[in-house]
N, C-alpha and C positions, 0 to 999 in steps of 0.2 A: 691688292691693297695698296693704298697710297703710301708713298714713302714718308717717314717721319721728318718733319722740317728740322733744319739745324737749330740749336739753341739760339745762336746769334748769327746774323747775317748783315754785313755792310755791302750796300749795292751802289757803286759809283758815287761814293761820298766825297764831297768837297766842302772846304770851309775857308773863308777869308777873315783875317784879323788885322785891324788897322789898315785896311785897304790892300793888304798883301795876301795872295794865295798861299796858305800854309799846307793845305791838303787839296789834292785834285785826283778825282777818279780812283778812289781807294775802294777795293772790293775784296772781301774774304769772309769765310764762314767759320764757326766754332761748334763742335758737337759737345754733348755732355761727355764727361770723362776726359775731354781734351785739356791739356795745358798748352796754350799757344803762346809763343814768344814773339813779341813785337820788337824787332831788332833794328837799330839804326844809330847813327852818330847823333850827338846833341844837335837839336834844331831840325831833325828830320821830320817831326810832326807826330812823334809818338805820344806825347802828353795830350796834344789836342785830339788825337784819335781816341784815346781812352776816355777823355772828358766827354766826347760825344757818345761813346758807348754807355757811359754811366748816366747819361742824361743831363749832365752839368751844362753842356753846350749842345746846340742844335746844328745840324749840317745846313749849309746853304744850298747844297745840291745833293741829289741821291737820297737813300733811305737806310734806316736802321730797323731791323726786325728781330723780335724775340719770339721763338716758337712760331714763326711765319706771320706774326702780327706786327703791324707797323708801330713803332715806339711812339711816334708823334700822336697816334690816335688815342693812347691811354698812357700818357707819360708818367702819371703818379703810380698807376698799377705796375708798370715796367720798373720804375725805380725800386718798388717794394721787392722786386725779385733780384736786385743787383746789390752786391757788397762793394763799396768803392773805397780804396785806400790810395790817396794821392801821395805824391813824392814827399811833400811837407805834411807830416801827420797833424791832423786837427785835434789838438788836446787842450784842455783847460788846465793850465799849470797850477792853479790854486786848488783843484780838486784831487782827491785821492783817486787811485785806479778804480776802486769800487764805486765811488760817487760818479766818476765819468761814465762808466758802463751803465750805471743805472739811468743817468740823464739820457744817454744815447737810446736806451730802451724805451724810455718815456717819449722821446721825439719820434721813435718808430711806432708808437701807439700800442706797445705791448702792455698787456695787463700785468698787475703785480705779480700773480703766480707765474705768468710766462716770463717775465723779467728775471725772477728768482731762478727759474729753471735754466734759462739761457746764460745768465751770469755765472752759475756754478759750472755749467758745461764748458764755457770758454775759458774760465779761470784754470780749470783742470787740463783742457786740451792744449792751451797755449803756455802752460807752466807759469801762471801768474799768481798763484795762490800766496806765495810768500811775500809778494810786494802789493797786495791788494789794498793795504792801508798806507802806502807811500804816496806822496804828492807827485802828480804827473810831471811837474816842473823839475823834479829831482831825479828823473829816470835817465838811464843811459840811452844812447840811440837805438841800440838793439831792443831794449825793453819797450821804448816808445813804439817801435815797429810792431811788437807783439801786441801792445795794447791797441794799436790802430787795426790790426787784424781782428782782435777780439770785438771792437766796436762794429766792424763790417760784417761779422758773422752772427751777431746777436739774433737777427731775424731769419737765420738759416737760409740765405739767398741761393738761387739756382746758379747765378753767375758771379764770380769773384773777379774784380778788376783791380790790378796792382800796378802802380806807376813807379818804376825803379825801386822794387822792394829791397834790393841789396845795396843800394847806394850809401856809401859812407861807413858800411859795417867792416869790421876786421874779419880775417879769414875764419876764425872760430864762429863769430856771430853769423856770418854768411852761411856757413855750413849748417848751423842750428836752424836758420830760417828756411833753407832748402828742405830740411828734413820736416819741418812743420807744414810747409806748403804741400809736400808730397802726401801727408796725412789728410789734407783737405780735399784731395782730388775726387774720391769716390762720390758719385751722385750729382756732381756739379761741374761746370765748366769754369776754367781759370784762363784769364788772359793777363799777361804781364809784359811790361816793357823793360828794355835793358839796352845799354850799349856795350855789354860785356858778353861776348860769344860764349865763353866757357860757362857763365852762369845760365845762359838760355839752354846750352846743351845738357847741363846737369838737371834742369827742372822740366824742360818741355819736350813733348812729342811732336809738335808742329811749330813751324816758324814762318812769320811774314816779315820781309825785310822792307823797310821804308827808306827811300832816298830822295831828299829834297821834296817831301810831301807826296 
């Protein structure tokens, strides 16, 4: 019987930005149920790597595969299997949490019944019910991170991509976030970036270290 392909594979990936090589010859893989930490100092290329994984950027060299299929061959289909939370959470400050999640569900093409089911699931899972009617612009950083996770999880992705999820959080908020991420692990792969070794050790079962791309 053929071996099951990894959920995510990067094969000799390289990328140039503004004429400068920010990634070169990056290769690693991720299995379902893995939480993989991408560790490195600021400027090591972590955010660029995750943007490539999420389909926001394309590699100049090498390839990205999901379940053995080249992401470039069906980029829209692959994006539908990925939940992406960048370091700067994309929220509409004038919308309530409920309105923002509904808008994200519409952008994902979810039907009204599917949006309602996903909305209720993520409000409960990420402990957002009490702030569902608050404006996104009035939320604390920890609350914004949870709303960002909810947005990324509405379509129940196979792969969750988190860029510096604990950045700027106080110790209590960081502990709460680690607990939430731990609950998301079953049935999906998670890849997250950090410059904090303790954070990676607390959340990840595998680590990739990036140095100068």
